Rosetta silent file (secondary structure, phi, psi, omega in degrees, C-alpha in Angstrom):
SEQUENCE: MNVTEALARLNDSYEFPTDFVFKVIGRSASRFEEEVREVCDKRGGSKAWSCRESKGGKHRALTFTLFVDSADDVLTIWSELRACDGTHMLL
SCORE:     score description
SCORE:     0.000 S_00000001
   1 L     0.000  134.396  179.256    1.738  -14.837  -24.967 S_00000001
   2 L   -88.720  174.475 -175.656   -1.385  -12.695  -25.218 S_00000001
   3 H   -61.620  -41.883 -179.429   -4.159  -12.395  -22.634 S_00000001
   4 H   -61.273  -43.432  178.057   -6.466  -14.857  -24.394 S_00000001
   5 H   -65.771  -41.677  179.740   -3.742  -17.530  -24.465 S_00000001
   6 H   -62.791  -44.206  178.419   -2.822  -16.885  -20.838 S_00000001
   7 H   -62.500  -42.206  179.915   -6.439  -17.212  -19.716 S_00000001
   8 H   -63.310  -43.714  179.567   -6.856  -20.421  -21.722 S_00000001
   9 H   -63.767  -43.665  178.888   -3.699  -21.960  -20.202 S_00000001
  10 H   -63.721  -44.568 -179.885   -4.719  -21.035  -16.686 S_00000001
  11 H   -66.862  -29.816  176.274   -8.240  -22.379  -17.164 S_00000001
  12 H   -74.208  -27.498 -174.103   -6.857  -25.613  -18.632 S_00000001
  13 H   -96.011  -23.117 -174.772   -4.442  -26.057  -15.720 S_00000001
  14 L  -130.507  152.922  172.526   -6.540  -25.020  -12.711 S_00000001
  15 L  -106.666  110.615 -176.805  -10.081  -25.430  -11.481 S_00000001
  16 L   -91.418  148.412   -0.507  -11.230  -22.052  -10.189 S_00000001
  17 L   -73.718  155.402 -177.068  -11.836  -20.851   -7.546 S_00000001
  18 E  -160.993  165.747  168.209   -8.627  -22.120   -5.948 S_00000001
  19 E   -80.816  132.367 -175.526   -5.600  -21.308   -3.848 S_00000001
  20 E  -124.771  131.948 -179.297   -2.883  -20.117   -6.246 S_00000001
  21 E   -91.811  126.112  177.062    0.849  -19.975   -5.511 S_00000001
  22 E  -111.505  144.861  172.170    2.660  -16.848   -6.686 S_00000001
  23 E  -132.896  129.798 -179.709    6.420  -16.324   -6.764 S_00000001
  24 E  -136.323  137.638 -178.042    7.926  -12.920   -7.371 S_00000001
  25 E  -117.867  134.734 -179.010   11.579  -11.895   -7.332 S_00000001
  26 E  -153.451  177.796 -178.867   12.734   -8.340   -6.773 S_00000001
  27 E   -72.431  135.094  179.372   15.434   -6.034   -5.447 S_00000001
  28 L   -70.191  -30.923 -173.494   16.060   -6.176   -1.717 S_00000001
  29 L   -83.177    7.970 -178.410   17.002   -2.490   -1.486 S_00000001
  30 L  -111.977 -172.505  174.858   13.601   -1.207   -2.666 S_00000001
  31 L   -83.605   17.670 -173.303   10.070   -1.156   -1.216 S_00000001
  32 H   -48.482  -60.420 -175.260    9.568   -4.423   -3.082 S_00000001
  33 H   -63.574  -40.004  178.784    8.496   -6.703   -0.215 S_00000001
  34 H   -60.362  -44.275 -179.262    6.325   -4.019    1.392 S_00000001
  35 H   -69.374  -36.300  177.071    4.460   -3.386   -1.872 S_00000001
  36 H   -64.432  -41.719  177.665    3.993   -7.108   -2.535 S_00000001
  37 H   -61.891  -35.931  177.188    2.519   -7.485    0.966 S_00000001
  38 H   -63.898  -41.263  176.517    0.123   -4.624    0.169 S_00000001
  39 H   -60.040  -44.681  179.318   -1.069   -6.484   -2.948 S_00000001
  40 H   -63.198  -46.550 -178.039   -1.656   -9.583   -0.794 S_00000001
  41 H   -62.131  -36.318  178.593   -3.436   -7.661    1.951 S_00000001
  42 H   -62.558  -24.353 -178.564   -5.752   -6.044   -0.594 S_00000001
  43 L  -102.238   16.832  177.878   -6.816   -9.594   -1.548 S_00000001
  44 L    96.358    3.643  178.633   -7.451  -10.752    2.010 S_00000001
  45 L    87.896  156.503 -178.142   -3.888  -11.708    2.907 S_00000001
  46 L   -86.841  147.599  177.542   -1.754  -14.667    1.969 S_00000001
  47 L   -82.522  -26.692  178.610   -2.375  -18.155    3.348 S_00000001
  48 E  -144.797  145.899 -177.249    1.322  -19.007    3.220 S_00000001
  49 E  -146.665  132.000  172.061    4.346  -16.737    2.919 S_00000001
  50 E  -140.445  152.088 -178.066    8.060  -17.388    2.517 S_00000001
  51 E  -135.513  134.929  178.010   10.992  -15.124    1.769 S_00000001
  52 E  -136.824  131.491  177.708   14.463  -16.054    0.589 S_00000001
  53 E   -85.825  147.890  173.099   17.448  -13.773   -0.013 S_00000001
  54 L   -71.489  163.598 -179.030   19.825  -14.331   -2.911 S_00000001
  55 L   -57.018  -40.355 -179.075   23.401  -15.321   -2.064 S_00000001
  56 L   -83.616   -8.663  178.470   24.652  -11.821   -2.783 S_00000001
  57 L    80.703    3.666 -178.256   21.748  -10.182   -0.959 S_00000001
  58 L   -81.074  -25.969 -176.008   20.692   -8.029   -3.908 S_00000001
  59 E  -126.301  158.777  179.273   17.439   -9.876   -4.578 S_00000001
  60 E  -133.837  134.039  177.098   14.646  -11.424   -2.580 S_00000001
  61 E  -105.289  123.800  178.722   12.296  -14.229   -3.684 S_00000001
  62 E  -111.963  130.995  177.048    8.798  -14.121   -2.203 S_00000001
  63 E  -124.670  130.645 -178.168    6.447  -17.092   -2.442 S_00000001
  64 E  -153.522  161.208 -178.274    2.873  -16.841   -1.221 S_00000001
  65 E  -117.501  129.710  175.771   -0.575  -18.338   -1.696 S_00000001
  66 E  -125.134  147.329  172.850   -3.719  -16.324   -2.408 S_00000001
  67 E   -81.030  128.262  178.900   -7.281  -17.471   -2.955 S_00000001
  68 E  -125.242  145.918 -179.728   -8.412  -16.491   -6.455 S_00000001
  69 L   -86.863  -25.899 -172.911  -11.847  -16.771   -8.034 S_00000001
  70 L  -158.402  170.572  174.922  -10.760  -16.951  -11.666 S_00000001
  71 H   -63.720  -33.265  176.559   -7.956  -16.857  -14.190 S_00000001
  72 H   -59.736  -39.596  177.436   -8.740  -13.154  -14.634 S_00000001
  73 H   -60.689  -41.737  179.988   -7.866  -12.653  -10.951 S_00000001
  74 H   -60.505  -46.506 -179.535   -4.473  -14.314  -11.508 S_00000001
  75 H   -64.704  -37.517  178.132   -3.686  -11.977  -14.415 S_00000001
  76 H   -64.777  -44.470  178.979   -4.805   -8.948  -12.403 S_00000001
  77 H   -64.889  -42.736  176.707   -2.588   -9.930   -9.470 S_00000001
  78 H   -57.450  -41.845  179.183    0.372  -10.559  -11.797 S_00000001
  79 H   -62.842  -42.860  178.856   -0.158   -7.077  -13.219 S_00000001
  80 H   -65.575  -38.651  179.267   -0.217   -5.550   -9.723 S_00000001
  81 H   -68.288  -38.298  177.733    2.938   -7.464   -8.752 S_00000001
  82 H   -59.556  -32.098 -177.123    4.731   -6.333  -11.921 S_00000001
  83 L   -80.616   -9.504  179.717    4.030   -2.730  -10.864 S_00000001
  84 L   -67.290  141.678 -179.210    5.692   -3.160   -7.446 S_00000001
  85 L   -59.683  122.233  175.934    8.931   -1.226   -6.987 S_00000001
  86 L    91.774   -0.984  179.548   11.899   -3.450   -7.754 S_00000001
  87 E   -60.632  130.779 -179.203   10.039   -6.403   -9.282 S_00000001
  88 E  -109.879  -41.111 -174.843   12.448   -8.352  -11.462 S_00000001
  89 E  -154.013  145.022  174.234   10.604  -11.582  -12.319 S_00000001
  90 E  -117.625  138.198  176.464    7.259  -13.337  -11.818 S_00000001
  91 L  -125.547    0.000    0.000    6.838  -17.107  -11.787 S_00000001
């Protein structure tokens, strides 16, 4: 999916500005969670935060809510999360 399609889908699905739930999965043995928290803090901090370890302990799933002004903000945050050390998947 290209940026134009992603923006259109987000704008069709959400009314901005809004609280947006992000989920990111990454390696437990890296700076993953610390870097994700830095992304959140740069945006004013998360309103809700949860962390869950995988059964084997190799991965960690982080779910958090950030206030975003636009679909562009969502794409920017996804890009920043993708760049975090150990990121495996974004939902």
